[in-house]
Biopython code that builds the backbone (N, CA, C, O; Angstrom):
import numpy as np
from Bio.PDB.StructureBuilder import StructureBuilder

atoms = [
    (1, "MET", "N", (135.430, 97.803, 79.416)),
    (1, "MET", "CA", (134.490, 98.364, 78.480)),
    (1, "MET", "C", (134.397, 97.437, 77.272)),
    (1, "MET", "O", (135.409, 97.017, 76.711)),
    (2, "GLN", "N", (133.182, 97.135, 76.891)),
    (2, "GLN", "CA", (132.949, 96.278, 75.737)),
    (2, "GLN", "C", (133.038, 97.129, 74.472)),
    (2, "GLN", "O", (132.504, 98.238, 74.433)),
    (3, "THR", "N", (133.694, 96.629, 73.460)),
    (3, "THR", "CA", (133.799, 97.383, 72.211)),
    (3, "THR", "C", (133.501, 96.491, 71.027)),
    (3, "THR", "O", (133.565, 95.265, 71.120)),
    (4, "PHE", "N", (133.179, 97.114, 69.930)),
    (4, "PHE", "CA", (132.999, 96.410, 68.667)),
    (4, "PHE", "C", (133.983, 97.034, 67.693)),
    (4, "PHE", "O", (133.985, 98.251, 67.508)),
    (5, "GLU", "N", (134.809, 96.223, 67.078)),
    (5, "GLU", "CA", (135.794, 96.742, 66.139)),
    (5, "GLU", "C", (135.364, 96.417, 64.715)),
    (5, "GLU", "O", (134.933, 95.302, 64.419)),
    (6, "ALA", "N", (135.485, 97.391, 63.855)),
    (6, "ALA", "CA", (135.146, 97.193, 62.443)),
    (6, "ALA", "C", (136.240, 97.797, 61.581)),
    (6, "ALA", "O", (136.882, 98.773, 61.968)),
    (7, "ARG", "N", (136.444, 97.221, 60.432)),
    (7, "ARG", "CA", (137.429, 97.767, 59.495)),
    (7, "ARG", "C", (136.671, 98.527, 58.417)),
    (7, "ARG", "O", (135.669, 98.054, 57.881)),
    (8, "ASN", "N", (137.177, 99.712, 58.115)),
    (8, "ASN", "CA", (136.637, 100.356, 56.923)),
    (8, "ASN", "C", (137.566, 99.998, 55.773)),
    (8, "ASN", "O", (138.636, 99.432, 55.997)),
    (9, "GLY", "N", (137.181, 100.312, 54.569)),
    (9, "GLY", "CA", (137.969, 99.911, 53.416)),
    (9, "GLY", "C", (139.269, 100.671, 53.270)),
    (9, "GLY", "O", (140.103, 100.280, 52.453)),
    (10, "LYS", "N", (139.483, 101.736, 54.020)),
    (10, "LYS", "CA", (140.642, 102.592, 53.792)),
    (10, "LYS", "C", (141.749, 102.417, 54.815)),
    (10, "LYS", "O", (142.909, 102.240, 54.444)),
    (11, "SER", "N", (141.411, 102.465, 56.090)),
    (11, "SER", "CA", (142.510, 102.403, 57.059)),
    (11, "SER", "C", (142.023, 102.019, 58.439)),
    (11, "SER", "O", (140.930, 102.398, 58.859)),
    (12, "GLY", "N", (142.844, 101.267, 59.132)),
    (12, "GLY", "CA", (142.741, 101.019, 60.553)),
    (12, "GLY", "C", (141.453, 100.441, 61.091)),
    (12, "GLY", "O", (140.547, 100.053, 60.355)),
    (13, "ARG", "N", (141.416, 100.403, 62.422)),
    (13, "ARG", "CA", (140.273, 99.875, 63.154)),
    (13, "ARG", "C", (139.634, 100.989, 63.951)),
    (13, "ARG", "O", (140.291, 101.944, 64.368)),
    (14, "TYR", "N", (138.356, 100.846, 64.148)),
    (14, "TYR", "CA", (137.614, 101.797, 64.963)),
    (14, "TYR", "C", (136.900, 101.012, 66.052)),
    (14, "TYR", "O", (136.282, 99.985, 65.774)),
    (15, "ALA", "N", (136.979, 101.480, 67.272)),
    (15, "ALA", "CA", (136.299, 100.824, 68.392)),
    (15, "ALA", "C", (135.125, 101.694, 68.808)),
    (15, "ALA", "O", (135.243, 102.915, 68.909)),
    (16, "TYR", "N", (134.004, 101.057, 69.046)),
    (16, "TYR", "CA", (132.801, 101.758, 69.464)),
    (16, "TYR", "C", (132.450, 101.311, 70.873)),
    (16, "TYR", "O", (132.185, 100.127, 71.083)),
    (17, "PRO", "N", (132.438, 102.219, 71.852)),
    (17, "PRO", "CA", (132.051, 101.817, 73.204)),
    (17, "PRO", "C", (130.597, 101.349, 73.218)),
    (17, "PRO", "O", (129.757, 101.879, 72.491)),
    (18, "ALA", "N", (130.318, 100.365, 74.041)),
    (18, "ALA", "CA", (128.961, 99.825, 74.124)),
    (18, "ALA", "C", (128.067, 100.796, 74.886)),
    (18, "ALA", "O", (127.865, 100.653, 76.092)),
    (19, "ALA", "N", (127.543, 101.771, 74.182)),
    (19, "ALA", "CA", (126.718, 102.799, 74.802)),
    (19, "ALA", "C", (125.231, 102.460, 74.721)),
    (19, "ALA", "O", (124.459, 102.877, 75.585)),
    (20, "PHE", "N", (124.823, 101.721, 73.713)),
    (20, "PHE", "CA", (123.416, 101.370, 73.521)),
    (20, "PHE", "C", (123.383, 99.990, 72.883)),
    (20, "PHE", "O", (123.710, 99.830, 71.707)),
    (21, "ALA", "N", (122.987, 98.999, 73.665)),
    (21, "ALA", "CA", (123.020, 97.611, 73.201)),
    (21, "ALA", "C", (122.073, 97.391, 72.024)),
    (21, "ALA", "O", (120.984, 97.963, 71.970)),
    (22, "LEU", "N", (122.503, 96.562, 71.094)),
    (22, "LEU", "CA", (121.711, 96.218, 69.923)),
    (22, "LEU", "C", (120.336, 95.700, 70.326)),
    (22, "LEU", "O", (119.345, 95.990, 69.654)),
    (23, "LYS", "N", (120.264, 94.939, 71.412)),
    (23, "LYS", "CA", (118.975, 94.379, 71.838)),
    (23, "LYS", "C", (117.970, 95.477, 72.171)),
    (23, "LYS", "O", (116.766, 95.281, 72.006)),
    (24, "HIS", "N", (118.449, 96.624, 72.636)),
    (24, "HIS", "CA", (117.532, 97.718, 72.965)),
    (24, "HIS", "C", (116.973, 98.365, 71.699)),
    (24, "HIS", "O", (115.808, 98.760, 71.668)),
    (25, "MET", "N", (117.787, 98.473, 70.665)),
    (25, "MET", "CA", (117.289, 98.994, 69.391)),
    (25, "MET", "C", (116.265, 98.031, 68.809)),
    (25, "MET", "O", (115.232, 98.455, 68.292)),
    (26, "ALA", "N", (116.552, 96.727, 68.893)),
    (26, "ALA", "CA", (115.610, 95.728, 68.397)),
    (26, "ALA", "C", (114.281, 95.836, 69.139)),
    (26, "ALA", "O", (113.218, 95.730, 68.527)),
    (27, "LYS", "N", (114.337, 96.045, 70.457)),
    (27, "LYS", "CA", (113.112, 96.206, 71.252)),
    (27, "LYS", "C", (112.340, 97.433, 70.801)),
    (27, "LYS", "O", (111.123, 97.368, 70.627)),
    (28, "ASP", "N", (113.032, 98.556, 70.609)),
    (28, "ASP", "CA", (112.368, 99.787, 70.180)),
    (28, "ASP", "C", (111.710, 99.616, 68.811)),
    (28, "ASP", "O", (110.599, 100.095, 68.587)),
    (29, "LEU", "N", (112.393, 98.938, 67.908)),
    (29, "LEU", "CA", (111.815, 98.680, 66.589)),
    (29, "LEU", "C", (110.592, 97.781, 66.689)),
    (29, "LEU", "O", (109.597, 97.999, 65.997)),
    (30, "ARG", "N", (110.664, 96.766, 67.554)),
    (30, "ARG", "CA", (109.517, 95.869, 67.750)),
    (30, "ARG", "C", (108.332, 96.633, 68.325)),
    (30, "ARG", "O", (107.203, 96.460, 67.864)),
    (31, "LEU", "N", (108.575, 97.478, 69.331)),
    (31, "LEU", "CA", (107.494, 98.254, 69.937)),
    (31, "LEU", "C", (106.858, 99.212, 68.933)),
    (31, "LEU", "O", (105.639, 99.383, 68.920)),
    (32, "ALA", "N", (107.676, 99.831, 68.098)),
    (32, "ALA", "CA", (107.137, 100.728, 67.067)),
    (32, "ALA", "C", (106.253, 99.942, 66.103)),
    (32, "ALA", "O", (105.182, 100.408, 65.712)),
    (33, "HIS", "N", (106.704, 98.752, 65.725)),
    (33, "HIS", "CA", (105.915, 97.897, 64.834)),
    (33, "HIS", "C", (104.583, 97.529, 65.486)),
    (33, "HIS", "O", (103.531, 97.619, 64.854)),
    (34, "GLU", "N", (104.634, 97.114, 66.752)),
    (34, "GLU", "CA", (103.415, 96.731, 67.465)),
    (34, "GLU", "C", (102.457, 97.906, 67.631)),
    (34, "GLU", "O", (101.244, 97.711, 67.693)),
    (35, "ALA", "N", (102.992, 99.127, 67.704)),
    (35, "ALA", "CA", (102.164, 100.329, 67.845)),
    (35, "ALA", "C", (101.612, 100.794, 66.497)),
    (35, "ALA", "O", (100.832, 101.744, 66.436)),
    (36, "GLY", "N", (102.016, 100.130, 65.428)),
    (36, "GLY", "CA", (101.515, 100.476, 64.110)),
    (36, "GLY", "C", (102.269, 101.593, 63.421)),
    (36, "GLY", "O", (101.809, 102.124, 62.410)),
    (37, "VAL", "N", (103.428, 101.959, 63.959)),
    (37, "VAL", "CA", (104.247, 102.992, 63.321)),
    (37, "VAL", "C", (104.830, 102.402, 62.040)),
    (37, "VAL", "O", (105.449, 101.339, 62.059)),
    (38, "SER", "N", (104.629, 103.091, 60.953)),
    (38, "SER", "CA", (105.123, 102.589, 59.678)),
    (38, "SER", "C", (105.976, 103.648, 58.993)),
    (38, "SER", "O", (105.553, 104.789, 58.809)),
    (39, "THR", "N", (107.165, 103.251, 58.628)),
    (39, "THR", "CA", (108.050, 104.107, 57.846)),
    (39, "THR", "C", (108.509, 103.288, 56.646)),
    (39, "THR", "O", (108.369, 102.065, 56.656)),
    (40, "PRO", "N", (109.044, 103.919, 55.630)),
    (40, "PRO", "CA", (109.418, 103.168, 54.426)),
    (40, "PRO", "C", (110.347, 101.973, 54.663)),
    (40, "PRO", "O", (110.236, 100.967, 53.962)),
    (41, "LEU", "N", (111.250, 102.062, 55.626)),
    (41, "LEU", "CA", (112.208, 100.976, 55.841)),
    (41, "LEU", "C", (111.954, 100.166, 57.106)),
    (41, "LEU", "O", (112.724, 99.261, 57.428)),
    (42, "ALA", "N", (110.889, 100.481, 57.820)),
    (42, "ALA", "CA", (110.672, 99.889, 59.143)),
    (42, "ALA", "C", (110.682, 98.362, 59.138)),
    (42, "ALA", "O", (111.354, 97.755, 59.971)),
    (43, "GLU", "N", (109.963, 97.738, 58.232)),
    (43, "GLU", "CA", (109.882, 96.274, 58.227)),
    (43, "GLU", "C", (111.238, 95.636, 57.954)),
    (43, "GLU", "O", (111.609, 94.657, 58.600)),
    (44, "SER", "N", (111.959, 96.178, 57.018)),
    (44, "SER", "CA", (113.277, 95.638, 56.677)),
    (44, "SER", "C", (114.261, 95.806, 57.828)),
    (44, "SER", "O", (114.995, 94.876, 58.164)),
    (45, "VAL", "N", (114.277, 96.987, 58.429)),
    (45, "VAL", "CA", (115.189, 97.251, 59.548)),
    (45, "VAL", "C", (114.832, 96.365, 60.731)),
    (45, "VAL", "O", (115.717, 95.802, 61.375)),
    (46, "ASN", "N", (113.543, 96.238, 61.022)),
    (46, "ASN", "CA", (113.096, 95.388, 62.125)),
    (46, "ASN", "C", (113.561, 93.950, 61.903)),
    (46, "ASN", "O", (114.058, 93.313, 62.832)),
    (47, "ALA", "N", (113.407, 93.440, 60.697)),
    (47, "ALA", "CA", (113.840, 92.072, 60.388)),
    (47, "ALA", "C", (115.356, 91.926, 60.522)),
    (47, "ALA", "O", (115.842, 90.910, 61.019)),
    (48, "THR", "N", (116.094, 92.930, 60.082)),
    (48, "THR", "CA", (117.557, 92.885, 60.179)),
    (48, "THR", "C", (118.005, 92.786, 61.626)),
    (48, "THR", "O", (118.879, 91.982, 61.947)),
    (49, "TYR", "N", (117.420, 93.593, 62.507)),
    (49, "TYR", "CA", (117.792, 93.550, 63.921)),
    (49, "TYR", "C", (117.339, 92.253, 64.578)),
    (49, "TYR", "O", (118.031, 91.737, 65.456)),
    (50, "ARG", "N", (116.194, 91.716, 64.171)),
    (50, "ARG", "CA", (115.746, 90.424, 64.698)),
    (50, "ARG", "C", (116.761, 89.337, 64.353)),
    (50, "ARG", "O", (117.100, 88.508, 65.197)),
    (51, "HIS", "N", (117.242, 89.342, 63.113)),
    (51, "HIS", "CA", (118.236, 88.340, 62.702)),
    (51, "HIS", "C", (119.553, 88.522, 63.457)),
    (51, "HIS", "O", (120.203, 87.539, 63.815)),
    (52, "ALA", "N", (119.946, 89.764, 63.697)),
    (52, "ALA", "CA", (121.171, 90.016, 64.470)),
    (52, "ALA", "C", (121.025, 89.477, 65.888)),
    (52, "ALA", "O", (121.979, 88.937, 66.448)),
    (53, "LEU", "N", (119.834, 89.621, 66.474)),
    (53, "LEU", "CA", (119.588, 89.047, 67.803)),
    (53, "LEU", "C", (119.731, 87.531, 67.763)),
    (53, "LEU", "O", (120.326, 86.937, 68.662)),
    (54, "GLU", "N", (119.186, 86.907, 66.724)),
    (54, "GLU", "CA", (119.276, 85.453, 66.578)),
    (54, "GLU", "C", (120.724, 84.990, 66.447)),
    (54, "GLU", "O", (121.044, 83.854, 66.798)),
    (55, "GLU", "N", (121.597, 85.851, 65.947)),
    (55, "GLU", "CA", (123.021, 85.529, 65.830)),
    (55, "GLU", "C", (123.759, 85.728, 67.150)),
    (55, "GLU", "O", (124.953, 85.440, 67.236)),
    (56, "GLY", "N", (123.068, 86.215, 68.178)),
    (56, "GLY", "CA", (123.694, 86.397, 69.479)),
    (56, "GLY", "C", (124.386, 87.731, 69.666)),
    (56, "GLY", "O", (125.248, 87.858, 70.535)),
    (57, "LEU", "N", (124.030, 88.732, 68.871)),
    (57, "LEU", "CA", (124.694, 90.030, 68.948)),
    (57, "LEU", "C", (123.993, 91.017, 69.879)),
    (57, "LEU", "O", (124.422, 92.166, 69.984)),
    (58, "GLY", "N", (122.943, 90.603, 70.545)),
    (58, "GLY", "CA", (122.123, 91.511, 71.341)),
    (58, "GLY", "C", (122.824, 92.270, 72.441)),
    (58, "GLY", "O", (122.449, 93.405, 72.737)),
    (59, "GLU", "N", (123.829, 91.680, 73.056)),
    (59, "GLU", "CA", (124.524, 92.347, 74.162)),
    (59, "GLU", "C", (125.596, 93.320, 73.684)),
    (59, "GLU", "O", (126.101, 94.124, 74.468)),
    (60, "LEU", "N", (125.943, 93.251, 72.410)),
    (60, "LEU", "CA", (126.962, 94.146, 71.863)),
    (60, "LEU", "C", (126.368, 95.514, 71.567)),
    (60, "LEU", "O", (125.149, 95.686, 71.562)),
    (61, "ASP", "N", (127.237, 96.480, 71.323)),
    (61, "ASP", "CA", (126.787, 97.816, 70.977)),
    (61, "ASP", "C", (125.985, 97.792, 69.680)),
    (61, "ASP", "O", (126.133, 96.897, 68.847)),
    (62, "LEU", "N", (125.149, 98.783, 69.541)),
    (62, "LEU", "CA", (124.332, 98.955, 68.350)),
    (62, "LEU", "C", (125.147, 98.837, 67.060)),
    (62, "LEU", "O", (124.638, 98.344, 66.053)),
    (63, "MET", "N", (126.389, 99.279, 67.081)),
    (63, "MET", "CA", (127.240, 99.210, 65.894)),
    (63, "MET", "C", (127.565, 97.773, 65.485)),
    (63, "MET", "O", (128.111, 97.550, 64.404)),
    (64, "ALA", "N", (127.240, 96.803, 66.329)),
    (64, "ALA", "CA", (127.452, 95.399, 65.965)),
    (64, "ALA", "C", (126.579, 94.998, 64.786)),
    (64, "ALA", "O", (126.790, 93.940, 64.193)),
    (65, "ILE", "N", (125.608, 95.823, 64.441)),
    (65, "ILE", "CA", (124.801, 95.529, 63.259)),
    (65, "ILE", "C", (125.698, 95.443, 62.023)),
    (65, "ILE", "O", (125.373, 94.749, 61.059)),
    (66, "LEU", "N", (126.824, 96.152, 62.059)),
    (66, "LEU", "CA", (127.778, 96.079, 60.947)),
    (66, "LEU", "C", (128.356, 94.676, 60.810)),
    (66, "LEU", "O", (128.597, 94.211, 59.696)),
    (67, "ARG", "N", (128.578, 94.004, 61.924)),
    (67, "ARG", "CA", (129.080, 92.621, 61.887)),
    (67, "ARG", "C", (128.041, 91.731, 61.211)),
    (67, "ARG", "O", (128.377, 90.896, 60.371)),
    (68, "HIS", "N", (126.787, 91.916, 61.583)),
    (68, "HIS", "CA", (125.701, 91.134, 60.984)),
    (68, "HIS", "C", (125.608, 91.409, 59.480)),
    (68, "HIS", "O", (125.539, 90.477, 58.679)),
    (69, "LEU", "N", (125.608, 92.668, 59.110)),
    (69, "LEU", "CA", (125.482, 93.024, 57.697)),
    (69, "LEU", "C", (126.696, 92.590, 56.887)),
    (69, "LEU", "O", (126.564, 92.238, 55.715)),
    (70, "GLY", "N", (127.873, 92.612, 57.497)),
    (70, "GLY", "CA", (129.092, 92.205, 56.805)),
    (70, "GLY", "C", (129.133, 90.724, 56.509)),
    (70, "GLY", "O", (129.852, 90.292, 55.609)),
    (71, "GLY", "N", (128.369, 89.933, 57.256)),
    (71, "GLY", "CA", (128.354, 88.492, 57.071)),
    (71, "GLY", "C", (127.471, 88.039, 55.932)),
    (71, "GLY", "O", (127.432, 86.855, 55.600)),
    (72, "LYS", "N", (126.762, 88.978, 55.334)),
    (72, "LYS", "CA", (125.842, 88.608, 54.249)),
    (72, "LYS", "C", (126.531, 88.645, 52.920)),
    (72, "LYS", "O", (125.911, 88.363, 51.895)),
]
sb = StructureBuilder()
sb.init_structure("model")
sb.init_model(0)
sb.init_chain("A")
sb.init_seg("    ")
for serial, (resi, resn, name, xyz) in enumerate(atoms, 1):
    if name == "N":
        sb.init_residue(resn, " ", resi, " ")
    sb.init_atom(name, np.array(xyz, "f"), 0.0, 1.0, " ", f" {name:<3s}", serial, name[0])
structure = sb.get_structure()
């Protein structure tokens, strides 16, 4: 089972089973954008997931977005 481990500021590690790959969320966000769905954060979130894909995180669980955001 593929997992993503992240540290919170207080204690220990948490493992997230790869239940929904980041690449699938990126695809859903792209499709919503192409369909003209607009929400207050849609453009920013879509760009964030696109950048995470460019970093090679697409096959990891959706929670891998934390790795991308932590690197900023």
